[in-house]
C-alpha positions in Angstrom: 27.8 181.8 20.3 30.2 179.3 21.9 29.0 175.9 22.9 27.9 175.6 26.5 26.6 179.2 26.7 23.1 180.6 26.7 22.1 184.2 26.4 19.0 185.5 28.0 17.3 188.9 27.6 17.9 190.0 31.2 21.2 188.3 32.1 24.7 188.3 30.7 26.0 185.2 28.8 25.7 182.1 30.9 29.2 180.7 31.5 28.6 177.1 32.5 32.2 176.2 33.2 34.0 179.4 33.9 37.2 179.1 35.8 36.0 181.2 38.7 32.8 179.3 39.2 34.5 175.9 38.9 37.0 177.0 41.5 34.4 178.1 44.0 32.2 175.0 43.3 35.2 172.7 43.8 36.3 174.3 47.0 32.7 174.2 48.5 32.3 170.5 47.3 35.7 169.4 48.9 34.9 171.2 52.1 31.4 169.7 52.3 32.5 166.1 51.5 35.4 166.4 53.9 33.0 167.6 56.6 30.4 164.8 56.3 33.2 162.2 55.9 35.3 163.3 58.9 32.7 164.8 61.2 29.2 163.5 60.4 30.2 159.8 60.1 30.4 159.2 56.3 28.5 159.9 53.1 24.9 158.6 53.2 22.5 158.1 50.3 20.7 161.4 51.1 24.1 163.2 50.9 24.8 161.7 47.5 21.3 162.7 46.2 21.8 166.3 47.5 25.3 166.6 46.0 24.4 165.1 42.6 21.1 167.0 42.4 22.5 170.3 43.3 25.6 169.9 41.0 23.3 169.0 38.0 21.1 172.0 38.5 24.2 174.3 38.9 25.6 173.3 35.6 22.5 172.6 33.5 21.6 176.1 32.5 21.2 179.7 33.8 17.7 179.2 35.1 18.5 176.0 37.1 21.6 177.7 38.6 19.5 180.6 39.8 17.0 178.1 41.2 19.8 176.6 43.4 20.8 180.0 44.5 17.3 180.8 45.4 17.1 177.8 47.7 20.4 178.7 49.4 18.8 179.0 52.8 17.2 175.6 52.6 20.6 174.1 51.7 22.3 176.0 54.6 19.5 174.7 56.9 20.2 171.1 55.7 23.9 171.3 56.4 23.4 172.8 59.9 20.6 170.5 60.9 22.6 167.5 59.7 25.6 168.7 61.7 23.6 168.7 65.0 24.5 165.1 65.6 28.1 166.1 66.2 27.3 167.9 69.4 23.7 167.2 70.4 21.8 169.3 72.9 22.1 166.8 75.7 25.9 167.5 75.8 25.2 171.0 76.8 22.1 170.9 79.1 20.5 168.1 81.1 17.7 166.0 79.6 14.1 166.7 80.9 11.9 163.6 80.8 9.4 163.7 83.6 8.9 167.4 83.8 7.2 167.9 80.3 5.1 164.8 80.9 3.9 166.0 84.3 3.2 169.5 83.1 1.3 168.1 80.2 -0.8 166.0 82.5 -1.4 168.9 84.9 -2.4 171.4 82.2 -4.1 169.2 79.6 -4.7 165.9 81.3 -7.9 164.0 80.6 -9.7 162.5 83.7 -11.0 159.1 83.2 -13.9 157.4 85.0 -11.5 155.2 87.1 -9.8 158.3 88.4 -6.7 158.0 86.2 -5.5 161.0 84.3 -4.2 160.6 80.7 -2.2 162.9 78.6 -3.8 163.7 75.2 -1.2 161.4 73.6 -2.2 158.5 75.8 -5.9 159.2 75.4 -5.7 159.4 71.6 -3.6 156.2 71.4 -6.1 154.2 73.6 -9.5 155.5 72.4 -9.2 157.4 69.2 -6.5 155.8 67.0 -7.5 154.2 63.8 -6.1 153.4 60.4 -7.5 156.5 58.7 -5.9 158.8 61.3 -2.7 156.8 61.1 -2.4 157.5 57.4 -3.7 161.1 57.5 -1.5 162.3 60.3 1.5 160.5 58.8 1.0 162.4 55.5 0.4 165.6 57.3 3.4 165.2 59.6 5.9 164.5 56.8 4.7 167.5 54.8 7.0 169.9 56.9 9.5 169.7 54.0 7.4 169.1 50.8 4.9 171.9 51.7 7.3 174.8 52.0 9.3 173.5 49.0 6.2 173.2 46.8 5.1 176.7 47.9 8.6 178.1 47.1 8.6 176.4 43.7 5.2 177.7 42.9 6.3 181.3 43.8 9.5 180.9 41.9 8.0 179.7 38.6 5.1 182.2 38.9 7.6 185.1 38.7 7.9 185.8 42.4 11.5 184.9 42.8 12.2 187.7 45.2 9.5 186.4 47.5 11.1 183.0 47.6 14.3 184.2 49.2 12.4 186.1 51.8 10.1 183.2 52.6 13.0 180.7 52.9 14.9 183.2 55.0 11.9 183.1 57.5 12.0 179.3 57.3 15.7 179.3 58.2 15.0 181.9 61.0 12.3 179.8 62.7 14.4 176.6 62.3 17.5 178.1 63.9 15.4 179.8 66.6 13.7 176.5 67.5 17.1 174.7 67.5 18.4 177.4 70.0 15.5 176.7 72.4 16.0 172.9 72.0 19.5 173.3 73.1 18.5 175.4 76.0 15.9 172.8 77.1 16.4 169.2 75.8 13.2 167.3 76.2 12.2 163.7 75.7 9.2 163.2 73.3 6.1 161.2 74.5 7.2 158.0 72.7 10.3 158.0 74.9 8.2 158.0 78.1 6.0 155.3 76.7 8.9 153.1 75.9 11.4 153.8 78.7 9.5 155.6 81.4 11.4 158.3 83.2 14.7 156.4 83.1 17.4 158.4 81.4 19.0 156.6 78.4 20.9 159.1 76.2 21.9 156.5 73.6 18.4 155.6 72.3 17.9 155.9 68.6 15.2 158.0 67.0 11.8 156.4 67.0 8.9 157.0 64.5 6.3 156.7 67.3 2.8 156.1 66.0 4.0 156.9 62.5 5.3 153.3 62.3 1.7 152.3 61.7 1.9 153.9 58.3 4.9 151.8 57.5 3.2 148.6 58.6 0.0 149.3 56.7 1.8 150.0 53.4 4.7 147.6 54.1 7.3 150.3 53.6 10.1 151.7 55.7 9.5 155.4 55.2 9.3 156.6 58.8 11.3 153.8 60.3 14.2 154.7 58.0 13.8 158.4 58.4 13.8 158.4 62.2 16.7 155.9 62.5 18.9 158.7 61.0 17.6 161.4 63.4 20.5 163.1 65.1 18.4 165.3 67.4 16.3 162.8 69.4 15.7 164.9 72.4 14.3 168.0 70.7 10.6 167.9 71.4 10.3 171.5 72.7 9.5 173.5 70.7 7.8 171.5 67.9 9.3 172.9 64.7 6.8 170.7 62.8 4.1 172.9 64.3 6.0 176.2 63.7 6.5 175.8 60.0 2.8 176.0 58.9 2.4 179.1 60.9 5.0 181.1 59.0 3.7 179.6 55.7 0.2 180.9 56.6 1.6 184.3 57.6 3.6 184.7 54.4 0.7 183.6 52.1 -1.6 186.0 54.0 0.9 188.9 54.0 1.4 188.6 50.2 -2.3 187.8 49.5 -1.6 184.4 48.0 -5.1 183.1 48.7 -4.8 179.7 46.9 -2.2 178.7 49.4 -3.6 180.6 52.3 -6.5 178.2 52.8 -4.3 175.2 52.3 -2.0 176.4 55.1 -4.9 176.9 57.5 -5.8 173.2 57.0 -2.2 172.2 57.2 -1.7 174.1 60.5 -4.6 172.5 62.2 -3.8 169.0 60.9 -0.1 169.3 61.9 -0.9 170.4 65.4 -3.2 167.4 65.8 -0.8 165.0 64.1 2.1 166.1 66.4 0.1 164.9 69.4 -1.6 161.9 67.8 1.6 160.4 66.5 3.1 160.5 69.9 6.0 162.9 68.9 4.9 165.9 70.9 2.9 167.0 73.9 0.4 169.8 73.6 2.9 172.1 75.4 5.4 171.3 72.6 2.8 172.4 70.0 2.2 175.7 71.9 5.9 176.3 72.2 6.2 175.7 68.4 3.5 178.2 67.6 5.1 180.7 70.0 8.4 180.3 68.3 6.8 181.0 64.9 5.0 184.1 66.3 8.3 185.3 67.8 10.1 185.0 64.4 7.2 186.7 62.6 7.3 189.7 65.0 11.1 190.0 64.6 10.8 189.7 60.8 7.8 192.0 60.5 8.6 194.6 63.1 12.4 194.8 62.9 13.9 193.3 59.8 11.3 194.7 57.3 12.0 198.1 58.7 15.7 197.8 58.2 17.1 199.5 55.1 20.2 197.2 55.1 18.1 194.1 55.4 15.7 195.1 52.6 18.7 196.2 50.3 20.3 192.8 50.9 17.1 190.9 50.2 16.4 193.0 47.2 19.9 192.3 45.8 19.5 188.6 46.5 16.1 188.6 44.7 17.6 190.2 41.7 20.4 187.6 41.5 17.9 184.7 41.4 15.3 186.3 39.1 
């Protein structure tokens, strides 16, 4: 066998540097680098990690190449979400600042002894906040990427590669559905009202909200650095952080993956609380996120799964990455 090739029992000879694959890879790489250089504002460290990591896996061996293909929807999501900064939602529709706050206070406001009414965010910040909750909610809130990735990796390496592409397709669906609603209704998060009131300032950078307490406690710049790169500042409604655990729980339940099912129940409840506690979302944002996830589940379960074309396409995709 020639050097640089590996033969497996259920796949043809792996051609690491075939002319066709190199040509397609080079074309995609040039287009992507040009896009982030000319349109996004330059190559950041996370772009380099993404490019180097994906490239290494594509050329290491047959199994790692299939792994990259299996995570195609995650990579597509990454590119599209990163590109939102080019034309943010506030360039299409007006920003809503006071309305979500006043609705939250009217529907879920907490009456105090002195007659004032606090939103749940304000109440938690004044009377409940503590170091333990700062750390717990920060870990919970940041799990919106590690949790689905870990779940996907577990399914992939346990021989359920075909389920991975279906799950990540759902992840992509709920992401894009949520972004669509965020463009329809740009909304300021609670931390914005706390810092700037109802005054409109479209040029404010992203803010970690109460997550900054995690950085201060551990003397790190995890959330401060992360939210400084946020290109979608006014995207509080719906909360996609709160939508993702719902589809994870649905998928684990539908396919009877019990060891993950119980974890996702805990993750759902914790994330919903963390979204409000960290001052990133109102309760109405959480409900809207849950509703977005349920809408996607209904479309997926009642329409797509009954489509012969969709199932054939998903089946073929699953075979490619298995």
